[in-house]
Structures are given as C-alpha cells and as structure tokens.
N, C-alpha and C positions, 0 to 999 in steps of 0.2 A: 243320526242324532235323536230321532224320535224314540228309537229303541233304548238309547242311553238314558233319556229322560224317564222312560217307564221303569227302567232298572233302578234309578235313584229314588223314584217315588216308592217303589216296592221295598227298597231298603229302609226308607224312613218309616214305613208302616210296620216293618217286621222288627226293627231294633227295639222299640219299647216292649214288644212282646217277649224279648229275651229276659228282661228284668222280671217281668211278671211271671214267667214260667217257673221261677224258683220260689214263688210265694204260693203256699197251699191255700185251698179254699177252707179257711178256718173262721168260724163265727166270731171268735174273739178279735181277729184281725179286721173282719168286715165291720163289726160294731165300733171298734176303736177308730177306724178310718172315718166312718160317718160322723162320729162325735167330734173328732179333731177338726172337722170343717168349721166348727163354731166355738169349740173350747179345747184347750190343750190337755184336759184331764178326762180320761174315760175310766169309769168304775163298773166292773162287771156286776150283774144283779146278785151274784153269790156273795158279794162283799157289801151289799147295801146296808146290812146291819152293823158292819165294822166301820165303814166310811160314811158317817152321817153328814148332815149339812154343815156342822161345825168343822169336822175334819176336812170336808171338801173345800171349804173356804180357806182353811189353813194351807192345804196342798196347793191351791191356786195362788195363794200369796207367795209361797216359796217358788213356784214355777215362774211367776212374773218378775220376781226379784233376781232371778238367775241372769248371769252375764251373756247368755246365748239362748236361742230358742229351745225350749224343752217341751217334750210331749210325753205324758205319763199315762200308762195303762195299768190299772190295778185289776189283775186277772188271775185265775187259777193256773198253776203250772204243774208239771210233773212228767214222769216217764211215760205215762199213758197218752200224752198228747203227741201231735205231729213232730214236735221238736225233740221228743224222747229225752227230756231232762236237760237239754241244751237251751236254757232260757235266753242266753245271749243270742242264739240263732233266732229265737222268736222275736227278740227286739229288732234284729236285722230285717226280718220279714215285715214287721210293722213299719220300719223306716222305708223299705222299698215300696210297700203298698201306699203309704202316704205321699212319698215322693218329694218331700220338702227337706232342705238342710236343717239339721238340728241334733239335739241329744235326745235319744229315745230311751225311755226308762220303763222297765217292767217291774212291778211290785206284787208280791204274793202274800204279804203280811209278815213273812219271816226274813226274806232276803230281797235286796234291791239290786237289780241288774241294769246295765246301761251300755249303749253303743253310740259312737259318734258317726254321724252320717253326713258326709260332704261338708264338714266344718273343720277348721283348724283348731282342734281342741283335743284334750285328753280327759278321760273319765275312768274311774275304777270299773273293772268288769263286774264286780259284785261286792256288796257289803252286808254283814249280818245285823239283824236288829238286836238291840240290847233288851234286857228283861223289862217288860211292861212299857216299852217305848212306843209312843203313838206312831201311826203311819206317817203323819206329817213330820214328826221328829226324825223318822228314818230318812225321809227324802231330804230334809234340811242337812242332816249329817252327810249324806251321800254327795249333795251338791257342793258342800264345803271343799271337797277334794278335787273338784273339777278345775282344770287349768285351760285357759284360752291363750293361744300364742300363734299368730300368723306366721312368724319366722321359724318356729320350732316344730310345729305339727303340720302334717299334710292333710288336706281336705279330701278324704277318700270315702267311697261308699261303704256302707256297713256290710258285714258278711251275711250272705244269704244261702250259703251252702254248708252242709254238715262238715265238721272237721274230719280229716282222714283218720282212719283207725291207727292206733298206736302200733308200731312194729313189735312183733313178738321177740322175746329174748332168744338170741342165737345159742347161748350156752345151755347145756342140759345137765341136770343134776344126776350124778352117778347113783345107781340103786344101792341101797344099803345091803350089805352081806355080813355074815358073822365073821368070815375070814378077814374082810377088810377091817372090821372093828378090832379083831385080835391083833392083826398086823399093826394097826395104828397104836394100839395099847402097848405092844411089845416094843415098837419103835420109840415111843415116848419113854418107856422104862429104860431102854438102852441108853438113850440120850441123857436121861437123868443120872444114870450110874456113871456114864463117862464124865459128865460135868462134875459130879461129886468126887470122882476119883482125881480129876485134875485139880480141884480145889484142895483136896486132902494132900496131894503131892506138893502143892505150893506151900501149904501150912507147915508140913514136915520139913521142907527145905529151909524155910525161914527159921524154924525152931532149931534145926541143926546148926545153922550159921550162927545164931545167937549163942548157942551153947559153946561152940568152938571159940568164939571171941571171948566169952567169959573165962574159958579155960586158959586162954593165952594171957589174960591179965592177972591171974592169981600168982 
C-alpha cells in the first residue's frame, strides 16, 4: 500500500510536467504569463510605440466585453522564432503556460491569431488587418466571429505540438523529351485529321441525300 501511494504521488508530480515539456523557454511567453497574472493584455516592448495608452485602453475594453475569458499578447512573430511561423502554435504555448481556460489571442500588427483552450467555443484561426485599421479595431473584428456554445463545441486544450509535415506527392512528373513532344504533336494532328474527315463525310452524306431528294421531286 505504501508503495502504491508513493507511485500515485510521483504520477501527480510528473503529469503537470508533461504539459510544460511542450512549452519552450521563450521570453515572450514568460513575459505574457507574468503580465496576465494582473491584466489580460500583454504588449511587447517592440510594440510600445504602436500600442499607446489609448490603444491599450481600447484593447482592454474589447477584451472585457467579450463573452468569454480572453488573453491577448501583442508580440513579434515569424519564421525565426521557436514556432517557425506557426503562430497558432505560439498561442497554444501561451495557453499551456498560463494554464487557465479561455481564448488566447496573438497579434503582430498585421494578423490576429487565436486558439480556444479548455472552453466550449470556436474562434477563427487567423484574420488579416484591413488597411490603416487600428490594432483595437483588428481585435474587435476578430472577436465578432467568436462563437460560444456548450452543446456544439468541446472544451479541449490548445495545440502545443507542431503540425505533422505534409505528405509528399506520390505521383512523379515524367521528364520532357523531344520524342514525347513530337509524338504528342503527331497524335494530336492525327486525331484532328480523323475528326475533320469524319465531319466531312457526314456533310457530304447529307448533301448527297438532299440532292437525291431534290432530283426525285423534279
């Protein structure tokens, strides 16, 4: 019995570590998690000039008006970060690091990405910003498409693993050769001649029939 209790305790200690193992040590994630302890909006220092006090207030207003918990991180993204351009994966890492149910949104100034984490809801994977649209306007437009329905959607954890690579095409393109090109050209020409000959035969047959009938009525 004592050994069984120790095994259960060890399992309880190790299980949380499984979720954390998929989250890289990223300063964006660390900073966002620390900020979300007191505010649902994190703005990276690189975006301080873009998201001023007015924009921050508008973003917070949109977040608080949402029908579900929303956590927003305005951070740089790209192929050169750990997520390698998969910004939805970054949002999943943020959700796993924070550990609270909600909609996790990543904004980089051009595109808004989001993932549902342990909530019965649906949100677009991403939306593009319109020309000269404020970042608060981008978030408002994104949140307009969010749907919450306990009966329709499952409350699942966000994805924290990269997507599997796309399977390569099994069919192979045949190499180009002059012989094949000539053969295709000749084949097409023969088919064209055969079609033209068939059409001509039909026309001549109809003309002969009409002439025969005319001769019989004279």
